[in-house]
C-alpha positions in Angstrom: -17.0 182.8 39.7 -13.5 183.6 38.4 -12.2 184.0 41.9 -13.5 180.6 42.9 -11.8 178.9 39.9 -8.5 180.7 40.7 -8.5 179.4 44.3 -9.4 175.9 43.1 -6.4 175.9 40.7 -4.1 177.0 43.5 -5.3 174.1 45.7 -4.5 171.7 42.9 -1.0 173.1 42.6 -0.4 172.8 46.4 -1.6 169.2 46.4 0.6 168.3 43.5 3.7 169.8 45.0 3.4 167.9 48.3 1.4 170.4 50.4 3.6 173.5 50.0 4.4 175.8 47.1 7.9 175.6 45.6 10.3 178.3 46.6 11.3 180.7 43.8 15.0 180.0 44.5 14.5 176.3 44.0 15.2 175.1 40.5 15.4 171.7 38.7 18.2 170.0 36.8 18.0 167.3 34.2 19.4 163.9 35.0 22.1 163.4 32.4 23.6 160.1 31.2 27.4 160.0 31.3 29.8 157.5 29.9 31.5 155.4 32.5 33.4 152.2 32.7 31.9 149.5 34.8 33.3 149.2 38.3 33.6 146.4 40.8 33.0 147.2 44.5 35.4 145.3 46.8 35.0 145.3 50.5 38.1 145.9 52.6 39.3 146.7 56.1 41.0 149.8 57.4 44.3 148.8 58.9 47.2 150.8 60.4 50.1 151.5 58.1 52.5 150.1 60.7 51.7 147.5 63.4 53.9 145.2 65.4 53.2 142.4 67.9 55.6 142.4 70.9 56.1 138.8 72.0 58.0 137.2 74.9 61.6 136.2 74.1 62.2 134.4 77.4 60.0 132.6 79.9 59.1 134.6 82.9 56.5 136.6 84.8 55.1 139.9 83.5 56.4 142.5 85.9 55.4 145.8 84.1 52.8 147.1 81.6 52.9 150.7 80.4 49.2 151.1 79.8 46.0 149.7 78.3 44.4 149.8 74.9 44.2 153.3 73.5 47.2 154.7 75.4 49.6 156.6 73.2 53.4 156.3 73.6 56.5 157.8 72.0 59.2 155.8 70.2 61.6 153.9 72.5 59.2 153.9 75.4 59.2 150.7 77.5 55.8 149.0 77.0 56.2 145.7 78.8 58.8 144.0 81.0 59.3 140.6 82.4 60.9 139.7 85.8 64.7 139.7 85.6 65.8 138.7 89.1 67.3 135.4 87.9 69.1 137.0 85.0 70.6 139.7 87.3 72.0 136.9 89.6 73.5 135.2 86.6 75.0 138.5 85.5 76.7 139.0 88.9 78.2 135.5 88.6 79.4 136.2 85.1 81.0 139.4 86.3 82.9 137.4 89.0 84.0 134.8 86.5 85.2 137.5 84.1 87.2 139.1 87.0 88.9 135.8 87.8 89.7 135.3 84.1 91.2 138.8 83.9 93.4 138.1 86.9 94.7 134.9 85.3 95.3 136.7 82.0 97.4 139.4 83.7 99.4 136.8 85.7 100.1 134.9 82.5 101.3 138.1 80.9 103.7 138.7 83.8 105.1 135.2 83.6 105.7 135.5 79.9 107.5 138.8 80.3 109.7 137.3 83.1 110.6 134.5 80.8 111.7 137.0 78.2 113.9 138.9 80.7 115.1 136.1 82.9 114.9 132.7 81.2 114.2 129.8 83.6 116.6 127.6 81.6 119.5 129.7 82.8 118.5 130.3 86.4 120.9 129.5 89.2 120.1 127.2 92.0 118.8 129.1 95.0 121.3 129.5 97.9 124.3 128.0 96.0 125.8 130.8 93.9 129.2 129.2 93.1 127.9 125.8 92.0 125.2 127.5 89.9 127.9 129.7 88.3 130.0 126.6 87.6 127.0 124.9 86.0 126.2 127.9 83.7 129.8 128.4 82.7 131.0 124.8 82.2 128.5 122.0 82.6 125.7 123.5 80.4 128.2 124.4 77.6 129.9 121.0 77.8 126.5 119.3 77.5 125.6 121.4 74.4 129.0 120.5 72.8 128.5 116.8 73.5 125.0 116.8 72.1 123.4 115.7 75.4 121.5 119.0 75.8 120.2 121.9 73.7 119.7 125.1 75.8 118.3 127.0 72.8 115.5 124.4 72.4 114.8 124.6 76.1 114.4 128.3 75.9 112.1 128.0 72.9 110.0 125.5 74.8 109.8 127.7 77.9 108.7 130.7 75.8 106.1 128.7 74.0 104.7 127.4 77.2 104.4 130.9 78.7 102.8 132.1 75.4 100.3 129.2 75.4 99.4 130.2 79.0 98.7 133.7 77.9 96.5 132.5 75.0 94.6 130.1 77.2 94.0 132.9 79.8 92.9 135.3 77.0 90.4 132.7 75.7 89.0 132.1 79.2 88.6 135.9 79.6 86.8 136.2 76.2 84.5 133.3 77.1 83.6 134.9 80.4 82.9 138.2 78.6 80.8 136.5 76.0 78.7 134.9 78.7 78.2 138.4 80.2 77.2 139.8 76.8 74.7 136.9 76.3 73.1 137.6 79.7 72.9 141.4 78.8 71.2 140.5 75.6 68.7 138.4 77.4 68.1 141.2 79.9 67.3 143.5 76.9 64.9 141.0 75.6 63.0 141.1 78.9 61.8 144.6 78.0 59.7 145.4 75.0 60.1 149.0 73.6 57.9 151.0 71.2 59.6 150.9 67.8 57.8 154.0 66.7 55.3 156.5 68.1 51.8 154.9 68.3 49.1 153.4 70.4 48.4 150.1 72.1 45.7 148.4 70.1 45.5 145.1 71.9 46.8 143.9 75.2 47.0 140.1 75.6 48.5 139.8 79.2 48.3 141.3 82.6 50.8 142.0 85.3 51.6 138.7 87.1 50.9 136.4 84.1 53.5 133.8 83.4 54.5 133.7 79.7 56.5 131.4 77.4 58.9 132.3 74.5 56.9 133.4 71.5 53.7 134.2 73.4 52.2 137.6 72.2 52.1 140.2 74.8 50.6 143.3 73.1 49.9 144.8 69.7 51.3 148.3 69.0 50.3 150.3 65.9 50.7 153.7 64.3 47.2 154.9 63.7 48.0 158.4 62.3 48.5 156.9 58.8 45.8 154.4 57.8 45.4 152.0 54.8 42.6 150.0 53.3 43.5 146.3 52.6 41.5 144.6 49.9 41.7 141.2 48.1 41.5 141.9 44.4 40.5 139.2 42.0 43.3 138.3 39.7 41.3 139.2 36.6 41.1 142.8 37.7 44.9 143.2 38.2 45.8 144.2 34.7 46.4 147.9 34.6 46.7 148.3 38.4 49.9 149.8 39.5 51.4 151.5 42.6 50.6 155.2 42.8 47.2 155.1 41.0 44.3 156.8 42.9 41.0 154.9 43.3 37.7 156.1 44.7 36.6 154.5 48.0 33.8 154.8 50.5 34.1 154.6 54.3 31.5 153.1 56.6 31.1 156.5 58.3 28.1 158.4 57.0 28.8 156.7 53.6 31.8 159.1 53.2 33.5 159.1 49.8 37.3 159.4 49.8 40.2 158.7 47.5 42.8 156.1 48.2 46.3 155.7 46.6 47.7 152.2 45.8 50.7 151.8 48.1 51.5 148.1 47.8 50.6 145.2 45.6 51.6 141.8 46.9 53.7 139.9 44.3 51.8 136.6 44.6 48.1 135.7 44.4 46.4 133.5 47.0 46.5 129.9 45.6 43.1 129.1 47.1 41.0 132.2 46.5 43.0 133.5 43.5 43.1 137.0 44.8 45.9 139.5 45.2 46.2 141.5 48.4 46.4 145.3 47.7 47.0 148.1 50.3 45.9 151.6 49.6 46.8 154.7 51.6 44.1 157.0 53.0 44.4 160.7 53.4 45.3 161.9 56.9 42.0 163.6 57.4 39.9 160.5 56.5 37.3 159.8 59.3 38.4 156.2 59.7 39.8 154.0 62.4 41.5 150.5 62.3 39.0 147.7 61.8 36.4 149.7 60.0 34.8 148.5 56.8 35.5 150.2 53.5 34.7 149.8 49.9 37.1 150.4 47.0 35.9 150.9 43.4 38.0 149.3 40.7 37.4 149.6 37.0 36.6 146.4 35.2 38.7 146.3 32.0 36.7 143.3 30.7 33.4 145.1 30.5 32.4 147.7 27.9 31.9 151.4 28.8 28.2 152.1 29.7 26.1 155.2 30.4 24.8 155.9 33.9 22.8 158.7 35.4 24.5 161.7 37.0 23.1 164.6 39.0 24.5 167.8 40.5 25.8 167.5 44.1 23.4 170.1 45.2 20.5 167.8 44.4 21.6 165.3 47.0 19.9 165.6 50.4 21.4 163.5 53.3 18.7 162.0 55.5 20.4 160.1 58.2 22.9 157.8 56.5 21.0 157.6 53.2 21.4 160.0 50.3 18.1 161.1 48.7 17.0 163.3 45.8 13.7 165.2 45.2 12.3 164.2 41.8 9.9 166.3 39.8 7.2 164.2 38.3 5.5 164.7 35.0 2.4 166.2 36.7 4.5 168.7 38.6 4.4 167.0 42.0 7.5 165.9 43.9 8.8 162.5 45.0 11.5 161.7 47.5 13.8 158.9 46.4 16.6 157.1 48.1 19.5 156.7 45.7 22.8 154.9 45.7 25.7 157.1 44.7 28.8 156.2 42.8 32.0 158.0 42.3 32.3 161.6 41.3 32.0 162.4 37.6 33.6 165.8 38.0 33.7 168.5 40.7 30.0 169.3 40.3 28.3 166.0 39.4 28.1 162.6 41.0 27.1 159.3 39.4 23.9 157.5 40.5 24.0 153.8 40.5 20.4 153.1 41.4 17.2 155.2 42.0 17.2 157.5 38.9 16.9 157.3 35.2 18.1 159.6 32.5 15.8 162.4 31.4 14.2 162.8 34.9 14.2 166.2 36.6 15.5 166.7 40.2 15.3 169.7 42.4 18.6 171.4 43.4 19.5 173.7 46.3 16.6 172.4 48.4 16.2 174.7 51.3 16.5 173.1 54.8 13.2 171.8 56.0 11.7 171.7 52.5 9.4 168.8 52.3 9.4 166.4 49.3 6.5 164.0 49.2 
């Protein structure tokens, strides 16, 4: 009779514990209430820390594309190029014009030097040496004495004329060189280079497309360093400063991470009354640009409250949902889905929903252990 009662009691225990006896290594922990300030959960987007959009500077036809979305390139690598046949023809014409201007400048310099050495105002008449000598020795001097002529002024006028010719030739040469430099600048604008090492995240054109100035060609970003961009209500901005670390959660297996405030925009949005804030993620964060993320911000306008907290070893991940195994008052077990908050310390995590203070949860649940 005693043996039958013992077997009956064992059957009751097995039924209450969900069909299998508890392991001796499995223990329970009390759900404690910890003091914590209320938090606000803000949804944000993971963005690259650096991103540029390469746009067309000149009208033309796309002649070269380095790759497609996802291709990685080093800094100063040519990513896109437009057809430059017309600009090359203009450059050859500018080179010819600059060569002509250089020849004119050199000739003007020679004429100026000749005027310095052999003034035209004192030159002799070709083929008539004696009359020319007579003119230089008597006629010119007599004219100067009578006030009918001024040989010094004539020489000054001749030098000024040759000097003006040199300046005009130099200006023409500089103008031709400036045209060549402008064409070279337009040729450089025909090619878009990677400003830093990164990856093509969006390609807007294909080879052969005709583009206009200002039209986006491709987006290039550095995805090694990622940020979370959130719009923070203005009422939560007091106390927030660059460098502070905030808890966050990524939309990848509900992964909890920490993010550091990197930039706070100086002006709030006049329509939504929010301030844009960018937060740096760690390099090992399992995130990619465009993913959804949540950032937890303390609310300074609400009083400090108490919320449940459990050891990390009590959490059991089932798919993408965190669960705990709760010990009921009658000794049976119950599987509950909970919503976790930020870490209280290195061993405990806050529970936002699913548990109450004073309940008992099983810790160190062995793999495959049922909790029903």
